Structures are given as C-alpha cells and as structure tokens.
A tleap script that builds the chain and sets N, CA, C and O, in Angstrom:
source leaprc.protein.ff14SB
mol = sequence {
  NMET LYS LYS GLU ASN VAL LEU PHE LEU LEU
  ILE ALA ILE ILE SER VAL ILE CYS ILE MET
  SER ILE GLY VAL ALA ILE ALA GLU ARG SER
  ILE LEU ILE ALA VAL LEU SER ILE ALA GLY
  VAL VAL ILE ALA THR GLY LEU GLY PHE THR
  LEU ARG LYS LYS LEU ARG GLU THR SER GLU
  CLEU
}
set mol.1.N position { 18.357 -9.417 -4.466 }
set mol.1.CA position { 16.954 -9.156 -4.671 }
set mol.1.C position { 16.803 -8.220 -5.865 }
set mol.1.O position { 17.524 -7.230 -5.987 }
set mol.2.N position { 15.856 -8.545 -6.742 }
set mol.2.CA position { 15.631 -7.715 -7.919 }
set mol.2.C position { 15.020 -6.368 -7.533 }
set mol.2.O position { 14.440 -6.201 -6.460 }
set mol.3.N position { 15.175 -5.431 -8.440 }
set mol.3.CA position { 14.637 -4.087 -8.218 }
set mol.3.C position { 13.123 -4.132 -8.042 }
set mol.3.O position { 12.569 -3.422 -7.202 }
set mol.4.N position { 12.451 -4.973 -8.842 }
set mol.4.CA position { 10.993 -5.068 -8.758 }
set mol.4.C position { 10.558 -5.621 -7.407 }
set mol.4.O position { 9.569 -5.166 -6.833 }
set mol.5.N position { 11.303 -6.609 -6.900 }
set mol.5.CA position { 10.951 -7.197 -5.614 }
set mol.5.C position { 11.098 -6.193 -4.485 }
set mol.5.O position { 10.279 -6.175 -3.566 }
set mol.6.N position { 12.123 -5.360 -4.539 }
set mol.6.CA position { 12.298 -4.326 -3.519 }
set mol.6.C position { 11.153 -3.327 -3.593 }
set mol.6.O position { 10.664 -2.865 -2.562 }
set mol.7.N position { 10.726 -2.995 -4.791 }
set mol.7.CA position { 9.617 -2.055 -4.959 }
set mol.7.C position { 8.317 -2.642 -4.403 }
set mol.7.O position { 7.553 -1.945 -3.735 }
set mol.8.N position { 8.068 -3.930 -4.682 }
set mol.8.CA position { 6.876 -4.572 -4.138 }
set mol.8.C position { 6.939 -4.650 -2.616 }
set mol.8.O position { 5.920 -4.481 -1.947 }
set mol.9.N position { 8.115 -4.902 -2.066 }
set mol.9.CA position { 8.279 -4.932 -0.613 }
set mol.9.C position { 7.983 -3.563 -0.010 }
set mol.9.O position { 7.312 -3.471 1.018 }
set mol.10.N position { 8.472 -2.511 -0.635 }
set mol.10.CA position { 8.231 -1.155 -0.156 }
set mol.10.C position { 6.737 -0.808 -0.194 }
set mol.10.O position { 6.213 -0.207 0.743 }
set mol.11.N position { 6.064 -1.186 -1.270 }
set mol.11.CA position { 4.624 -0.923 -1.378 }
set mol.11.C position { 3.865 -1.706 -0.309 }
set mol.11.O position { 2.914 -1.189 0.276 }
set mol.12.N position { 4.276 -2.947 -0.051 }
set mol.12.CA position { 3.617 -3.756 0.979 }
set mol.12.C position { 3.819 -3.141 2.364 }
set mol.12.O position { 2.889 -3.107 3.169 }
set mol.13.N position { 5.022 -2.657 2.642 }
set mol.13.CA position { 5.294 -2.032 3.941 }
set mol.13.C position { 4.455 -0.763 4.111 }
set mol.13.O position { 3.924 -0.505 5.191 }
set mol.14.N position { 4.340 0.015 3.055 }
set mol.14.CA position { 3.515 1.232 3.113 }
set mol.14.C position { 2.060 0.873 3.382 }
set mol.14.O position { 1.389 1.540 4.169 }
set mol.15.N position { 1.570 -0.180 2.729 }
set mol.15.CA position { 0.190 -0.620 2.948 }
set mol.15.C position { -0.034 -1.051 4.391 }
set mol.15.O position { -1.052 -0.713 4.995 }
set mol.16.N position { 0.911 -1.792 4.937 }
set mol.16.CA position { 0.782 -2.256 6.324 }
set mol.16.C position { 0.810 -1.083 7.299 }
set mol.16.O position { 0.062 -1.073 8.277 }
set mol.17.N position { 1.654 -0.109 7.046 }
set mol.17.CA position { 1.704 1.076 7.911 }
set mol.17.C position { 0.374 1.824 7.872 }
set mol.17.O position { -0.110 2.295 8.901 }
set mol.18.N position { -0.212 1.931 6.686 }
set mol.18.CA position { -1.512 2.602 6.571 }
set mol.18.C position { -2.599 1.820 7.306 }
set mol.18.O position { -3.470 2.414 7.941 }
set mol.19.N position { -2.551 0.487 7.221 }
set mol.19.CA position { -3.532 -0.333 7.935 }
set mol.19.C position { -3.369 -0.173 9.442 }
set mol.19.O position { -4.359 -0.095 10.170 }
set mol.20.N position { -2.132 -0.123 9.908 }
set mol.20.CA position { -1.892 0.077 11.338 }
set mol.20.C position { -2.361 1.460 11.785 }
set mol.20.O position { -2.857 1.624 12.899 }
set mol.21.N position { -2.204 2.439 10.919 }
set mol.21.CA position { -2.629 3.788 11.305 }
set mol.21.C position { -4.156 3.904 11.390 }
set mol.21.O position { -4.669 4.812 12.044 }
set mol.22.N position { -4.879 2.999 10.741 }
set mol.22.CA position { -6.335 2.976 10.917 }
set mol.22.C position { -6.658 2.625 12.376 }
set mol.22.O position { -7.550 3.221 12.980 }
set mol.23.N position { -5.928 1.657 12.931 }
set mol.23.CA position { -6.117 1.302 14.334 }
set mol.23.C position { -5.778 2.452 15.268 }
set mol.23.O position { -6.468 2.677 16.263 }
set mol.24.N position { -4.725 3.170 14.948 }
set mol.24.CA position { -4.350 4.336 15.756 }
set mol.24.C position { -5.443 5.403 15.668 }
set mol.24.O position { -5.772 6.043 16.666 }
set mol.25.N position { -5.995 5.588 14.485 }
set mol.25.CA position { -7.056 6.586 14.310 }
set mol.25.C position { -8.294 6.214 15.120 }
set mol.25.O position { -8.962 7.081 15.684 }
set mol.26.N position { -8.590 4.919 15.172 }
set mol.26.CA position { -9.737 4.491 15.974 }
set mol.26.C position { -9.460 4.733 17.459 }
set mol.26.O position { -10.344 5.173 18.194 }
set mol.27.N position { -8.246 4.449 17.893 }
set mol.27.CA position { -7.894 4.668 19.298 }
set mol.27.C position { -7.923 6.146 19.656 }
set mol.27.O position { -8.323 6.514 20.761 }
set mol.28.N position { -7.504 6.981 18.738 }
set mol.28.CA position { -7.482 8.423 18.984 }
set mol.28.C position { -8.821 9.094 18.663 }
set mol.28.O position { -9.008 10.282 18.927 }
set mol.29.N position { -9.734 8.331 18.101 }
set mol.29.CA position { -11.052 8.838 17.682 }
set mol.29.C position { -10.919 10.000 16.711 }
set mol.29.O position { -11.587 11.025 16.848 }
set mol.30.N position { -10.050 9.821 15.736 }
set mol.30.CA position { -9.808 10.852 14.737 }
set mol.30.C position { -10.324 10.390 13.384 }
set mol.30.O position { -9.793 9.449 12.794 }
set mol.31.N position { -11.342 11.045 12.909 }
set mol.31.CA position { -11.928 10.687 11.616 }
set mol.31.C position { -10.987 11.073 10.479 }
set mol.31.O position { -10.900 10.358 9.481 }
set mol.32.N position { -10.291 12.180 10.618 }
set mol.32.CA position { -9.386 12.642 9.567 }
set mol.32.C position { -8.260 11.635 9.322 }
set mol.32.O position { -7.965 11.295 8.176 }
set mol.33.N position { -7.639 11.165 10.391 }
set mol.33.CA position { -6.559 10.191 10.235 }
set mol.33.C position { -7.099 8.896 9.641 }
set mol.33.O position { -6.432 8.274 8.814 }
set mol.34.N position { -8.278 8.486 10.042 }
set mol.34.CA position { -8.876 7.258 9.517 }
set mol.34.C position { -9.133 7.368 8.020 }
set mol.34.O position { -8.845 6.438 7.267 }
set mol.35.N position { -9.667 8.490 7.595 }
set mol.35.CA position { -9.957 8.688 6.173 }
set mol.35.C position { -8.662 8.725 5.366 }
set mol.35.O position { -8.579 8.114 4.301 }
set mol.36.N position { -7.656 9.434 5.864 }
set mol.36.CA position { -6.375 9.480 5.169 }
set mol.36.C position { -5.717 8.102 5.114 }
set mol.36.O position { -5.093 7.750 4.114 }
set mol.37.N position { -5.854 7.334 6.170 }
set mol.37.CA position { -5.274 5.997 6.210 }
set mol.37.C position { -5.961 5.060 5.223 }
set mol.37.O position { -5.301 4.287 4.529 }
set mol.38.N position { -7.265 5.130 5.164 }
set mol.38.CA position { -8.007 4.297 4.216 }
set mol.38.C position { -7.652 4.683 2.787 }
set mol.38.O position { -7.493 3.815 1.929 }
set mol.39.N position { -7.527 5.972 2.530 }
set mol.39.CA position { -7.115 6.413 1.196 }
set mol.39.C position { -5.702 5.922 0.880 }
set mol.39.O position { -5.425 5.529 -0.254 }
set mol.40.N position { -4.811 5.941 1.866 }
set mol.40.CA position { -3.453 5.446 1.660 }
set mol.40.C position { -3.423 3.965 1.338 }
set mol.40.O position { -2.651 3.531 0.484 }
set mol.41.N position { -4.262 3.179 2.020 }
set mol.41.CA position { -4.336 1.742 1.746 }
set mol.41.C position { -4.818 1.496 0.334 }
set mol.41.O position { -4.250 0.674 -0.385 }
set mol.42.N position { -5.857 2.198 -0.068 }
set mol.42.CA position { -6.413 2.014 -1.410 }
set mol.42.C position { -5.388 2.399 -2.475 }
set mol.42.O position { -5.220 1.686 -3.464 }
set mol.43.N position { -4.711 3.513 -2.278 }
set mol.43.CA position { -3.726 3.980 -3.255 }
set mol.43.C position { -2.531 3.034 -3.333 }
set mol.43.O position { -2.107 2.660 -4.427 }
set mol.44.N position { -1.989 2.646 -2.185 }
set mol.44.CA position { -0.809 1.774 -2.176 }
set mol.44.C position { -1.133 0.399 -2.750 }
set mol.44.O position { -0.352 -0.143 -3.533 }
set mol.45.N position { -2.266 -0.165 -2.373 }
set mol.45.CA position { -2.647 -1.478 -2.884 }
set mol.45.C position { -2.942 -1.413 -4.378 }
set mol.45.O position { -2.537 -2.294 -5.136 }
set mol.46.N position { -3.637 -0.382 -4.790 }
set mol.46.CA position { -3.917 -0.213 -6.216 }
set mol.46.C position { -2.657 -0.035 -7.032 }
set mol.46.O position { -2.544 -0.565 -8.137 }
set mol.47.N position { -1.712 0.710 -6.492 }
set mol.47.CA position { -0.435 0.900 -7.168 }
set mol.47.C position { 0.309 -0.429 -7.315 }
set mol.47.O position { 0.888 -0.713 -8.364 }
set mol.48.N position { 0.287 -1.233 -6.262 }
set mol.48.CA position { 0.942 -2.535 -6.309 }
set mol.48.C position { 0.329 -3.455 -7.350 }
set mol.48.O position { 1.050 -4.092 -8.117 }
set mol.49.N position { -0.994 -3.529 -7.384 }
set mol.49.CA position { -1.658 -4.383 -8.368 }
set mol.49.C position { -1.441 -3.878 -9.790 }
set mol.49.O position { -1.260 -4.675 -10.711 }
set mol.50.N position { -1.458 -2.569 -9.973 }
set mol.50.CA position { -1.226 -1.997 -11.301 }
set mol.50.C position { 0.189 -2.286 -11.785 }
set mol.50.O position { 0.395 -2.646 -12.944 }
set mol.51.N position { 1.151 -2.129 -10.901 }
set mol.51.CA position { 2.535 -2.412 -11.256 }
set mol.51.C position { 2.735 -3.888 -11.587 }
set mol.51.O position { 3.447 -4.231 -12.531 }
set mol.52.N position { 2.103 -4.753 -10.804 }
set mol.52.CA position { 2.220 -6.185 -11.064 }
set mol.52.C position { 1.611 -6.549 -12.414 }
set mol.52.O position { 2.164 -7.374 -13.141 }
set mol.53.N position { 0.475 -5.937 -12.753 }
set mol.53.CA position { -0.151 -6.212 -14.047 }
set mol.53.C position { 0.748 -5.760 -15.191 }
set mol.53.O position { 0.890 -6.475 -16.182 }
set mol.54.N position { 1.355 -4.588 -15.068 }
set mol.54.CA position { 2.239 -4.098 -16.115 }
set mol.54.C position { 3.441 -5.008 -16.283 }
set mol.54.O position { 3.854 -5.292 -17.408 }
set mol.55.N position { 4.014 -5.473 -15.161 }
set mol.55.CA position { 5.167 -6.362 -15.253 }
set mol.55.C position { 4.769 -7.712 -15.835 }
set mol.55.O position { 5.540 -8.314 -16.583 }
set mol.56.N position { 3.589 -8.188 -15.505 }
set mol.56.CA position { 3.142 -9.467 -16.052 }
set mol.56.C position { 2.914 -9.367 -17.556 }
set mol.56.O position { 3.222 -10.300 -18.298 }
set mol.57.N position { 2.371 -8.230 -18.006 }
set mol.57.CA position { 2.135 -8.050 -19.441 }
set mol.57.C position { 3.425 -7.998 -20.233 }
set mol.57.O position { 3.466 -8.430 -21.385 }
set mol.58.N position { 4.484 -7.470 -19.623 }
set mol.58.CA position { 5.760 -7.413 -20.310 }
set mol.58.C position { 6.613 -8.656 -20.059 }
set mol.58.O position { 7.771 -8.723 -20.472 }
set mol.59.N position { 6.019 -9.643 -19.373 }
set mol.59.CA position { 6.648 -10.926 -19.062 }
set mol.59.C position { 7.940 -10.781 -18.269 }
set mol.59.O position { 8.883 -11.546 -18.472 }
set mol.60.N position { 7.989 -9.811 -17.374 }
set mol.60.CA position { 9.149 -9.629 -16.526 }
set mol.60.C position { 8.973 -10.252 -15.160 }
set mol.60.O position { 9.939 -10.372 -14.406 }
set mol.61.N position { 7.758 -10.651 -14.826 }
set mol.61.CA position { 7.513 -11.212 -13.503 }
set mol.61.C position { 7.403 -12.709 -13.580 }
set mol.61.O position { 7.196 -13.366 -12.560 }
savepdb mol mol.pdb
quit
C-alpha cells in the first residue's frame, strides 16, 4: 500500500470515529462533546479533500 493510501485510510478512520462520537454525545446529552466531534469531522474531512486536491494537481494520484 502506498504512503498516500495509508494516510487517506487514517484520515477516513479519524472521520468515522468523530462521526461515531457524535452519537455518543447525543446519548450522553453532552453539547461539548457534540461540538468537538462536529469540528473534528469538518477538520478531518477538509484535510482529506485538501490533500487529495494537492496530490491530483501534482499528478500523483
């Protein structure tokens, strides 16, 4: 597996963990955890798309 693919897999796993933690926050009725989880999803997903765009521009993907 290429280095880039491992990095994309790691970012995807982080995103999924953040999405799951939103469910935990709802179950625990914690607004703080929910807000942090939503911010984590946005950051991880944005990072993944940004990295993919950079790799596509350099024709490595």
